[in-house]
C-alpha positions as CSV (number, residue, x, y, z in Angstrom):
1,M,0.0,0.0,0.0
2,D,2.8,2.4,0.9
3,G,4.6,1.5,-2.4
4,R,1.6,2.3,-4.5
5,A,1.1,5.5,-2.6
6,S,4.7,6.4,-3.2
7,R,4.5,5.7,-6.9
8,A,1.2,7.7,-7.2
9,G,2.9,10.6,-5.4
10,S,5.9,10.4,-7.7
11,A,3.6,10.3,-10.7
12,A,1.7,13.3,-9.5
13,H,5.0,15.1,-8.9
14,W,6.1,14.5,-12.5
15,R,2.8,15.5,-13.9
16,T,3.1,18.8,-12.0
17,Q,6.6,19.3,-13.4
18,E,5.4,18.5,-16.9
19,M,2.6,21.0,-16.7
20,F,4.9,23.6,-15.3
21,L,7.4,22.9,-18.2
22,I,4.6,23.3,-20.8
23,Q,3.3,26.4,-19.2
24,E,6.7,28.0,-19.1
25,V,7.3,27.1,-22.8
26,M,4.0,28.6,-23.8
27,N,4.8,31.8,-21.8
28,L,8.1,32.0,-23.8
29,I,6.3,31.6,-27.1
30,G,3.7,34.2,-26.0
31,K,6.4,36.8,-25.4
32,G,7.3,36.7,-29.0
33,L,11.0,36.1,-28.4
34,R,13.3,35.1,-31.3
35,L,13.3,31.4,-32.2
36,D,16.9,30.9,-30.9
37,Q,15.9,32.3,-27.5
38,V,12.8,30.2,-27.2
39,A,14.5,27.0,-28.5
40,R,17.5,27.3,-26.1
41,E,15.2,28.0,-23.1
42,M,13.0,25.0,-24.0
43,L,16.1,22.7,-23.9
44,H,17.1,24.4,-20.6
45,L,13.7,23.6,-19.0
46,L,13.9,20.0,-20.3
47,S,17.2,19.6,-18.5
48,E,16.3,21.4,-15.3
49,I,12.8,20.0,-14.8
50,V,12.6,16.5,-16.2
51,G,16.3,15.7,-16.4
52,L,16.7,15.3,-20.2
53,N,20.3,16.6,-20.6
54,R,22.4,18.1,-23.3
55,G,19.4,18.7,-25.5
56,R,20.0,19.8,-29.1
57,I,17.8,20.8,-32.1
58,V,19.3,19.7,-35.4
59,L,18.3,21.5,-38.6
60,R,19.6,21.9,-42.1
61,D,22.8,23.7,-42.4
62,P,22.3,27.2,-44.1
63,S,24.9,26.2,-46.7
64,G,22.6,23.4,-47.8
65,E,25.2,20.7,-47.0
66,G,23.8,18.3,-44.4
67,F,22.5,19.1,-41.0
68,R,24.0,20.8,-37.9
69,I,23.2,21.5,-34.3
70,A,21.3,24.8,-34.5
71,Y,20.3,25.2,-30.9
72,S,21.5,23.4,-27.7
73,Y,21.8,23.5,-24.0
74,G,24.5,21.9,-21.9
75,L,26.9,21.7,-24.9
76,T,30.0,23.9,-25.3
77,R,30.4,25.9,-28.4
78,E,33.1,23.5,-29.7
79,E,30.8,20.5,-29.0
80,A,27.9,22.1,-30.8
81,A,30.2,22.9,-33.7
82,R,31.1,19.3,-34.1
83,G,27.5,18.3,-34.4
84,R,27.2,18.0,-38.1
85,Y,25.5,15.1,-39.9
86,A,24.9,13.9,-43.4
87,L,21.4,12.6,-44.2
88,G,21.3,9.0,-42.8
89,E,24.5,9.4,-40.9
90,G,24.5,8.1,-37.3
91,I,21.4,8.1,-35.1
92,T,20.5,11.8,-35.8
93,G,21.0,11.4,-39.6
94,R,18.8,8.3,-39.6
95,V,16.0,10.0,-37.7
96,I,15.9,12.9,-40.1
97,K,16.1,10.6,-43.1
98,D,13.4,8.1,-42.0
99,G,11.3,10.4,-40.0
100,H,11.0,8.0,-37.1
101,L,11.8,8.0,-33.4
102,I,15.0,6.2,-32.4
103,I,15.8,5.2,-28.8
104,V,19.3,4.1,-27.9
105,Q,19.0,2.3,-24.6
106,D,22.8,2.3,-24.0
107,I,25.1,4.4,-26.2
108,D,28.0,2.1,-25.3
109,K,26.4,-0.9,-26.9
110,D,25.1,0.7,-30.1
111,P,27.8,0.7,-32.8
112,T,25.7,3.3,-34.9
113,F,25.9,5.9,-32.2
114,L,28.6,8.3,-33.2
115,G,29.2,10.3,-30.0
116,R,30.4,13.1,-32.3
117,A,29.3,16.1,-30.3
118,V,30.0,14.9,-26.8
119,T,32.8,12.5,-26.0
120,R,32.0,9.5,-23.7
121,A,34.4,10.9,-21.1
122,Q,32.1,14.0,-20.6
123,L,29.1,11.8,-19.8
124,P,28.1,10.3,-16.5
125,R,29.3,6.8,-15.6
126,G,26.8,4.0,-16.0
127,A,24.2,3.4,-18.7
128,V,23.3,6.5,-20.7
129,S,20.4,6.5,-23.2
130,F,20.0,8.7,-26.3
131,L,16.6,9.8,-27.5
132,A,16.0,11.4,-31.0
133,L,12.7,12.5,-32.4
134,P,11.9,13.9,-35.9
135,I,10.7,17.5,-36.2
136,R,8.2,17.7,-39.0
137,V,6.8,20.8,-40.9
138,D,4.0,20.4,-43.4
139,H,4.4,16.6,-43.4
140,R,8.1,16.7,-44.1
141,T,11.0,16.0,-41.7
142,V,13.1,19.1,-41.4
143,G,15.3,18.2,-38.4
144,A,15.5,16.4,-35.1
145,I,15.4,17.0,-31.3
146,A,17.6,14.8,-29.2
147,C,19.0,14.5,-25.7
148,H,20.9,12.2,-23.3
149,R,19.0,10.4,-20.5
150,I,20.3,8.6,-17.5
151,R,18.9,5.1,-18.1
152,H,18.2,4.1,-14.5
153,R,15.9,6.7,-13.1
154,E,12.5,6.6,-11.4
155,R,10.7,8.5,-14.1
156,A,9.2,6.3,-16.9
157,L,10.7,6.4,-20.3
158,S,7.3,6.7,-21.9
159,D,6.7,10.0,-20.0
160,D,10.0,11.4,-21.3
161,L,9.0,10.5,-24.8
162,T,5.6,12.1,-24.4
163,I,7.1,15.4,-23.2
164,L,9.7,15.3,-26.0
165,R,6.9,14.8,-28.6
166,I,5.1,17.8,-27.2
167,I,8.3,19.9,-27.4
168,A,9.0,18.6,-30.9
169,T,5.5,19.7,-32.0
170,M,6.0,23.1,-30.4
171,V,9.4,23.5,-32.2
172,S,7.7,22.4,-35.4
173,Q,5.0,25.1,-35.0
174,L,7.7,27.7,-34.1
175,L,9.6,26.8,-37.3
176,T,6.5,27.1,-39.3
177,L,5.7,30.5,-37.9
178,N,9.3,31.6,-38.3
179,E,9.3,30.5,-41.9
180,R,6.1,32.4,-42.6
181,V,7.4,35.5,-40.9
182,E,10.7,35.2,-42.8
183,R,8.7,34.8,-46.1
184,K,6.6,37.8,-45.3
185,T,9.6,39.7,-44.3
186,R,11.4,38.9,-47.5
187,A,8.3,39.8,-49.4
188,L,8.1,43.2,-47.6
189,E,11.8,43.7,-48.1
190,E,11.4,43.0,-51.8
191,H,8.4,45.3,-51.9
192,N,10.4,48.0,-50.1
193,D,13.3,47.5,-52.5
194,M,10.8,47.9,-55.4
195,L,9.4,51.1,-53.9
196,A,12.9,52.3,-53.2
197,R,13.8,51.6,-56.9
198,E,10.7,53.4,-58.0
199,L,11.5,56.3,-55.8
200,R,15.0,56.5,-57.2
201,I,13.6,56.3,-60.7
202,R,11.1,59.0,-59.9
203,R,13.8,61.2,-58.4
204,A,16.0,60.5,-61.3
205,R,13.1,61.5,-63.5
206,Y,13.4,65.0,-62.4
207,G,11.0,65.0,-59.5
208,I,8.0,64.2,-61.7
209,I,5.8,61.9,-59.7
210,G,3.8,59.2,-61.3
211,T,3.9,56.0,-63.4
212,S,0.7,56.2,-65.4
213,P,1.0,55.3,-69.1
214,A,0.1,58.8,-70.2
215,L,2.7,60.4,-68.1
216,L,5.4,57.9,-69.1
217,R,4.7,58.5,-72.7
218,A,5.3,62.2,-72.2
219,L,8.5,61.5,-70.3
220,V,9.7,59.2,-73.0
221,Q,9.2,62.0,-75.5
222,V,11.2,64.4,-73.3
223,E,14.1,61.9,-73.1
224,K,14.1,61.3,-76.8
225,V,14.5,64.9,-77.7
226,A,16.7,65.9,-74.8
227,N,19.9,65.8,-76.7
228,A,18.6,67.8,-79.7
229,T,18.7,71.5,-80.0
230,A,15.3,72.0,-81.7
231,S,12.7,74.1,-79.9
232,V,10.1,72.2,-77.8
233,L,6.5,73.3,-77.3
234,L,4.8,71.9,-74.2
235,L,1.1,71.8,-74.6
236,G,-1.6,71.0,-72.2
237,E,-4.1,72.3,-69.7
238,S,-3.2,74.7,-67.0
239,G,-1.7,73.1,-63.9
240,T,-0.3,70.0,-65.7
241,G,3.3,70.6,-64.6
242,K,4.8,72.3,-67.7
243,E,7.6,73.9,-65.7
244,L,8.6,70.5,-64.3
245,F,8.7,69.0,-67.7
246,A,10.8,72.0,-69.0
247,R,13.2,71.5,-66.2
248,A,13.3,67.7,-66.9
249,L,14.2,68.4,-70.6
250,H,17.0,70.7,-69.4
251,L,18.3,68.1,-66.8
252,A,18.2,65.3,-69.4
253,S,20.2,67.4,-71.9
254,P,23.9,68.1,-72.3
255,R,23.1,71.6,-71.0
256,R,22.2,70.3,-67.6
257,D,25.1,72.1,-65.9
258,R,24.3,75.4,-67.5
259,P,21.6,78.0,-66.6
260,F,17.9,77.1,-66.6
261,I,16.0,80.4,-67.0
262,K,12.2,80.4,-66.6
263,V,10.1,83.3,-67.7
264,N,6.4,83.6,-67.2
265,C,5.3,85.8,-70.1
266,A,1.9,86.4,-68.5
267,A,3.5,88.0,-65.5
268,I,5.6,90.6,-67.3
269,P,3.9,94.0,-68.0
270,D,3.8,94.9,-71.7
271,T,6.1,97.9,-71.2
272,L,8.8,95.7,-69.7
273,F,8.7,92.7,-72.1
274,E,11.5,93.8,-74.4
275,S,13.8,94.9,-71.7
276,E,13.3,91.7,-69.7
277,L,13.7,89.3,-72.6
278,F,16.4,91.0,-74.6
279,G,18.1,93.3,-72.1
280,H,18.8,97.0,-72.4
281,E,21.7,99.4,-72.7
282,R,22.5,102.2,-70.2
283,G,20.2,105.2,-70.9
284,A,17.8,103.2,-73.1
285,F,14.9,104.6,-71.0
286,T,14.3,106.5,-67.9
287,G,15.8,104.6,-65.0
288,A,18.2,102.5,-67.1
289,V,21.2,103.6,-65.1
290,E,23.3,100.7,-66.2
291,A,23.3,98.0,-69.0
292,R,21.5,94.7,-68.2
293,A,21.6,91.4,-69.9
294,G,18.2,90.0,-70.8
295,W,16.9,86.6,-70.1
296,F,18.1,85.2,-73.4
297,E,21.7,86.3,-72.7
298,Q,21.5,84.9,-69.2
299,A,20.4,81.6,-70.5
300,S,23.2,81.3,-73.1
301,G,24.7,77.9,-73.0
302,G,21.6,76.5,-71.2
303,T,17.9,76.5,-71.5
304,I,15.2,79.2,-71.5
305,F,11.7,78.3,-70.6
306,L,9.0,80.7,-71.9
307,D,5.8,79.9,-70.1
308,E,2.5,81.2,-71.4
309,I,4.2,82.0,-74.8
310,G,0.7,82.9,-76.2
311,E,0.8,86.0,-74.0
312,L,3.8,87.4,-76.0
313,P,2.9,90.7,-77.7
314,A,2.9,90.7,-81.5
315,V,5.8,93.1,-81.8
316,L,8.0,90.9,-79.7
317,Q,6.9,87.7,-81.5
318,T,8.8,89.1,-84.5
319,K,11.9,89.8,-82.4
320,L,11.8,86.4,-80.8
321,L,11.5,84.8,-84.3
322,R,14.7,86.6,-85.4
323,T,16.5,85.5,-82.3
324,L,15.6,81.8,-82.9
325,Q,16.6,82.0,-86.6
326,E,19.9,83.9,-86.2
327,G,20.9,83.1,-82.7
328,T,21.5,86.7,-81.8
329,V,19.8,89.4,-79.6
330,V,19.9,93.2,-79.8
331,R,19.4,94.9,-76.4
332,L,16.9,97.7,-76.1
333,G,18.7,100.9,-77.0
334,G,21.6,99.0,-78.4
335,K,22.9,98.5,-82.0
336,R,25.2,95.5,-81.8
337,E,24.1,91.9,-82.1
338,I,25.0,89.6,-79.2
339,R,25.3,85.9,-80.0
340,V,23.4,83.6,-77.7
341,D,23.3,79.8,-77.7
342,M,20.3,78.6,-75.7
343,R,17.7,75.8,-76.0
344,L,14.1,77.2,-76.1
345,V,11.3,75.4,-74.4
346,A,8.0,77.1,-74.7
347,A,4.6,76.3,-73.0
348,T,1.0,77.3,-73.4
349,N,-2.4,76.1,-72.5
350,R,-3.9,78.0,-75.4
351,D,-4.6,76.6,-78.9
352,L,-1.8,78.4,-80.8
353,A,-3.1,77.0,-84.1
354,N,-6.4,78.7,-83.4
355,E,-4.6,81.9,-82.4
356,V,-2.7,81.8,-85.7
357,A,-5.9,81.4,-87.6
358,H,-7.3,84.5,-85.9
359,G,-4.2,86.5,-86.5
360,R,-3.2,86.8,-82.9
361,F,0.0,84.8,-83.2
362,R,2.6,84.7,-86.0
363,E,2.3,81.7,-88.1
364,D,6.1,81.5,-88.8
365,L,6.9,81.7,-85.1
366,F,4.3,79.0,-84.4
367,Y,6.0,76.6,-86.8
368,R,9.4,77.5,-85.4
369,L,8.2,76.7,-81.8
370,N,6.2,73.7,-82.8
371,V,9.2,71.6,-84.1
372,V,8.7,69.1,-81.2
373,P,5.3,69.4,-79.6
374,I,4.8,67.4,-76.4
375,T,1.3,67.3,-74.9
376,L,1.2,66.9,-71.2
377,P,-1.7,64.7,-69.9
378,P,-4.3,66.2,-67.7
379,L,-4.9,64.6,-64.3
380,S,-8.1,63.0,-65.6
381,E,-5.8,60.8,-67.7
382,R,-3.5,60.1,-64.8
383,R,-5.9,58.9,-62.1
384,S,-3.6,56.1,-61.0
385,D,-1.0,58.8,-60.1
386,I,-3.3,60.7,-57.8
387,P,-2.7,58.6,-54.7
388,D,1.1,59.1,-55.1
389,L,0.6,62.8,-55.7
390,V,-1.7,63.2,-52.7
391,L,0.8,61.6,-50.4
392,H,3.6,63.7,-51.9
393,F,1.8,67.0,-51.4
394,L,0.6,65.9,-48.0
395,T,4.1,65.2,-46.8
396,Q,5.3,68.6,-48.2
397,A,2.4,70.5,-46.6
398,N,3.0,68.8,-43.2
399,Q,6.7,69.6,-43.3
400,N,6.2,73.2,-44.5
401,N,3.6,73.9,-41.8
402,Q,4.8,71.8,-38.9
403,R,1.6,69.8,-39.0
404,N,0.8,66.1,-38.7
405,V,-2.3,65.5,-40.8
406,N,-2.8,62.1,-42.4
407,L,-5.4,60.5,-44.7
408,T,-7.0,57.0,-44.6
409,Q,-6.6,54.8,-47.6
410,S,-10.3,55.3,-48.4
411,A,-9.9,59.1,-48.2
412,V,-7.0,58.9,-50.7
413,A,-9.1,56.7,-52.9
414,H,-11.9,59.2,-52.7
415,L,-9.7,62.0,-53.8
416,A,-8.5,59.9,-56.7
417,R,-12.2,59.7,-57.9
418,Q,-12.7,63.5,-57.9
419,S,-12.6,65.8,-60.8
420,W,-9.6,68.1,-60.8
421,P,-10.1,70.6,-63.6
422,G,-7.2,72.6,-62.4
423,N,-5.0,69.4,-62.5
424,I,-1.9,69.0,-60.3
425,R,-1.9,72.6,-59.3
426,Q,-5.4,72.4,-58.0
427,L,-4.7,69.2,-56.2
428,A,-1.6,70.6,-54.5
429,N,-3.5,73.7,-53.4
430,F,-6.3,71.6,-52.0
431,I,-4.0,69.4,-50.0
432,E,-2.2,72.4,-48.6
433,R,-5.5,74.0,-47.6
434,L,-6.6,70.7,-46.1
435,V,-3.5,70.5,-43.9
436,L,-3.8,74.1,-42.8
437,L,-7.5,73.9,-41.9
438,A,-7.8,70.4,-40.5
439,S,-7.1,69.4,-37.0
440,E,-4.1,67.2,-36.6
441,G,-5.0,63.5,-36.9
442,L,-6.3,61.0,-39.4
443,L,-8.9,62.3,-41.9
444,D,-11.5,60.1,-43.5
445,I,-13.9,60.7,-46.4
446,E,-16.4,62.5,-44.2
447,D,-13.7,64.9,-43.1
448,L,-12.9,65.8,-46.7
449,R,-16.4,66.3,-48.0
450,P,-17.0,69.9,-46.7
451,M,-13.7,71.0,-48.3
452,L,-14.3,69.1,-51.5
453,E,-17.6,70.9,-52.0
454,G,-15.7,74.1,-52.0
455,A,-12.8,72.9,-54.1
456,V,-14.9,71.5,-57.0
457,V,-17.7,74.1,-57.0
458,T,-18.4,75.4,-60.4
459,V,-19.0,79.1,-60.4
460,P,-21.9,79.8,-62.7
461,V,-21.1,81.6,-65.9
462,L,-23.4,84.6,-65.9
463,R,-23.7,86.6,-69.1
464,A,-25.5,89.7,-70.2
465,P,-28.2,90.9,-70.0
466,R,-27.6,90.3,-66.2
467,P,-26.4,93.6,-64.5
468,S,-22.6,93.6,-64.4
469,S,-22.6,94.8,-60.7
470,L,-24.7,91.8,-59.8
471,L,-22.3,89.6,-61.7
472,A,-19.3,90.8,-59.8
473,H,-21.1,90.6,-56.5
474,E,-22.3,87.0,-57.1
475,R,-18.9,85.9,-58.2
476,E,-17.2,87.4,-55.2
477,A,-19.8,85.6,-53.0
478,A,-19.3,82.3,-54.7
479,F,-15.5,82.6,-54.3
480,R,-15.8,83.5,-50.6
481,A,-18.1,80.5,-50.1
482,M,-15.6,78.1,-51.5
483,G,-12.8,79.3,-49.2
484,T,-9.2,79.7,-50.5
485,V,-9.5,77.4,-53.5
486,R,-9.7,79.4,-56.7
487,P,-12.2,78.1,-59.3
488,Y,-10.9,77.0,-62.6
489,L,-12.9,78.9,-65.3
490,P,-13.0,78.5,-69.1
491,A,-11.3,81.2,-71.1
492,D,-14.6,82.8,-72.1
493,S,-16.1,82.9,-68.6
494,H,-16.5,86.7,-68.5
495,D,-18.0,89.1,-71.1
496,H,-16.4,92.4,-72.0
497,E,-18.9,94.4,-69.9
498,A,-18.1,92.3,-66.7
499,L,-14.4,92.9,-67.2
500,R,-14.8,96.6,-67.9
501,M,-17.1,97.1,-64.8
502,A,-14.6,95.2,-62.5
503,L,-11.7,97.3,-63.8
504,T,-13.7,100.5,-63.3
505,Q,-14.7,99.5,-59.7
506,A,-11.0,98.7,-59.0
507,G,-9.9,102.1,-60.1
508,G,-8.1,100.7,-63.2
509,N,-6.0,98.2,-61.1
510,K,-6.0,94.9,-62.9
511,T,-4.9,92.9,-59.9
512,R,-7.9,94.1,-57.8
513,A,-10.2,93.7,-60.8
514,A,-9.1,90.1,-61.2
515,Q,-9.7,89.5,-57.5
516,R,-13.2,90.9,-57.8
517,L,-14.0,88.3,-60.5
518,G,-12.2,85.4,-58.8
519,L,-9.4,85.4,-61.4
520,T,-5.6,85.7,-61.4
521,E,-4.1,88.8,-62.9
522,R,-2.9,86.7,-65.7
523,Q,-6.3,85.3,-66.4
524,F,-7.9,88.7,-66.3
525,S,-5.2,90.2,-68.6
526,Y,-5.6,87.4,-71.1
527,R,-9.4,87.8,-71.2
528,W,-9.1,91.6,-71.5
529,R,-6.6,91.5,-74.4
530,K,-8.6,88.8,-76.2
531,L,-11.9,90.8,-75.9
532,Q,-10.1,94.0,-76.9
533,A,-8.7,92.3,-80.0
534,T,-12.1,91.1,-81.1
535,S,-14.1,94.2,-80.4
C-alpha cells in the first residue's frame, strides 16, 4: 500500500513538473521572443525540470550541405560545432532521413551511435540513453530534437518520450511560424526595394511623380529629344506641370550644368517685355542707369523656358523669331548683335493654331516653336498617379507647416475619384488647404467632403443681360463660399462688360479687378486683351 502511494505521489509530482514545463514554454512563445531564445530555453527547461540533458535541435545547415546542431543546452560551443551530420549518418541522420523516433538504450552498446558532439568521457558513468525524435513541418521532416538520458531513473521512459513529442511539436510550430514570418519579411523587403527603386527612378526622372502610361509617354518623348537643339513646345491644360517638364528636358540634356531660366510671359507687363527678354543698354529709357543682360543672354549655354508663350505681344513675336533664326539678340537701346546659344522650351495652355488662324500669333513663329510638340496629360488621364501625388503633397504641406495631418486609404481613394479641372496645381492647393484647416490627426472621407464641396464648386457663368454689378457681386460671394481654393474657369467665362465694370470698380487696377472676379491677374489680362482684339 505504501509502495503504491509512493508511486502515485511520484507520478503526481512529475505531472506537475510537466505541466509547469509546458506552461513555461507557452509563456516563452507568447512573449514573441526570437526562435533561438525560445529554443534554447526549451532545452534548458527540459534539462532542469525533467532531467533530459544536453538537448539539441538539429536543422539543415544554411549552406545546404547536411544538418547541424542549430540550438543546444549543456553543450560547449566546440561540442555544438562538431554536431554535423549527413542525411542518414548516425542516429541523428537516420531520424531525419526516415522520420521515425529512435531510442538508444545504451550508447556504449550501439555501434551506430557516433558520439560526435559529446565524448563519452564527458558523460556520467553507468548506462546513458539517447533519444532522438523527428521535427516535422508540413508533413516533411526538417530536423530532429535529441538528448541524453540517465537510463536508471525513477521517471518512466514513456513519460519522457511524451514530453519530447510535445516539445518537438512546439518546435515544429515555431519553425512554421518563423518560416512564414521570414517569407513575409522577404516579401516586404522585396516590396520596399521595389518602392525604393521606383522612388530612385522618380527622383532620377526630375521630380515628376507618377507611373501612369500617359505620363510615361510624355517622359519618353522628353528623353528622346533631350539631346537635340530644336525648340520644344509643351502643350496642355493649366496646372499639368509644364515647368517641371521643361526642367526635366534641361536636366536630361547636355546643357544640364548650364543655366535654366524660366520666364512667365503672363506675369511681365507689356512695357517691360522687351527689356526683360532682350536686355537694355544704359540710358535706353528713364531709370536704365546701367546696362542689363536680358533673359536670353543669361540663358546662353543653357535652356530658357518661356511659359505662357501665347501672351507674348505681337511686336516681340517678330523679335523672338529673329533670335531663334539667327541666334542673336539686340538689347533695347543697343545697336550690336550679341550671339546667344540657348535651347528654347515654350509652353502654353492655349490653342496656338487657333490663335494663328485669328491673326493673334505669328504663323512662322508658331512653326518655329512647334518643331517638337509634347502634350502633357491632364490629371483626368493620370488617375492612377493621384494617390502618389496626394501623399507627396501631404508630406510637403505637413513639413512646411509643422503639421501632422494624415489620410486614410479610403480618403486617398476618394480624392482619386474626384474631378480636378485645375489638374496638379489644384490638387496641390487643395492638399495644402486641407493641412492648414484640418485638426491634426487622421482624416477620412467624411472629413474631406466639406472642403471638397468648395474645391470643386463650379462658379456659374453669368452673361448679359444680367447687370454687371450683380455679376461681380455674385462671383465674389461664390468665391468666398468656397474658401481659399480658386475656381478654374473657361477662357470665355466673362464678357467684356463684366471685365470693364470690374476694372472701373477697381480704379483701373487689374490685380484688384481680377480679385473681384475670382481670377488671377494673368487670367484677367488674357481675357481683357482677347476681348479688346475682337471688339
